[in-house]
N, C-alpha and C positions, 0 to 999 in steps of 0.2 A: 392625516395618516396617508401613507403611500406604500403600495405593494412593492417590495424590493426583489431584484434579481441581479445576476451578474451583468445584465444588459443595461441597467439603468442606475448603477451605483458607483461610488468612487472606487477606482482601480489603482493598484500600484504593483510594481515589480520588485521582487526581493531576491537576494542571492544573484546568481547569474541568469537564471531562466525560469523563475517561479513567479506565480501570480497570486494576488490577493484582492478580494472585493469586500468592502465594508458593508455588510447587510444591516447591522445595527451599530450605532456609534453615539454613545452618550457619556456623560461624566461618570456613570457607574457601571456601564455595560458595553462590551464590545463583542460582536459576533462577526467573524470573517470567514468567507469561503476561500479556500486556498487550493491551488493546483501546483503539484510537484511532479515534474517529469521523471521517468525511470532513471535511476542512478543519481538523483539529486538529493540534497539534504540541507538542513539548517545547521548552524554551529551549536555546540553544546552550551547551554546557558541556564540561568534561573531568573525568576522574577521576584523581587524583594517584597512586593505588595500583592500582586495579582495571582489569583488562582485560576486555573484553566481547565477546560473540558474539551478534549479532542474527540470528534465523532466522524468516522469514515463513511463517505457516500459511495465511492468507487475506488477500486485498486486495493492495495495492501500497504499499510503503514507499519514501519518498525519504530517504536517509540522506546528509547532507552531512558529509564528513570532511575536515578541513583544506582547505576551500574547493572540494572536488570533490564533485559530487552523483552518487550511485549509486542506481539503481532496483532494488529487490528485489521479486521476484514470489514466489508460493507455491513452497515447497521450495527457496528460495535464502537464503543467509546471508552475513554478512561479519564479519570480526574487526576490532575497534577496540582498538589497544594503549593502555596507560595513558598519561596526559599528552597525549592526542590530542583536540583540539577536534572536537565532533560535534553534530549535531542531527537528530532524527528528525521527519519531516513526513509527513502523510497528505494528498496532493494528489488522491487518487482520489475516486470517487463512492460507494464503499462503505466500510464500516468495515474497519480494519486489525487483524488479530490476529497477534501474533508472540510468540516466546520471546526473552528476553534472559538470557544466562548471564553471570555476573560472578564473577571470582575475583581477589582476595578479594571479598566482597560490597561493593557500591558505596555502601551507606548511610553517610552522613556524609562521603563522599569526593568530593562533587560541588562543582565550582567553576564559577560562571557565567563565560562568555567572550563578550565583545561580538561582534556580527556584523562 
């Protein structure tokens, strides 16, 4: 067993300027800490198999799920079932830090969905 943090785990860059760190990565589970600068977002998409739980650590997230926008503040989270169109947006003035848990892992399971 190994204690994980953003300082000692696999890092990747997504979008133009967002970061992700794999805190847990197995065949059945993925937990990623992500950083999204103010004004940045991901594309609207869905996962065919993976369900996800987004949990905000700092900043404010706007999560659009099936056309409804939810504002998530620190220590708040929301579940996104599989096959559910969604998009995460940082409309705040500070960077957004959150955890996203996926089961099974969402890699290779993403399908872009038009707005």
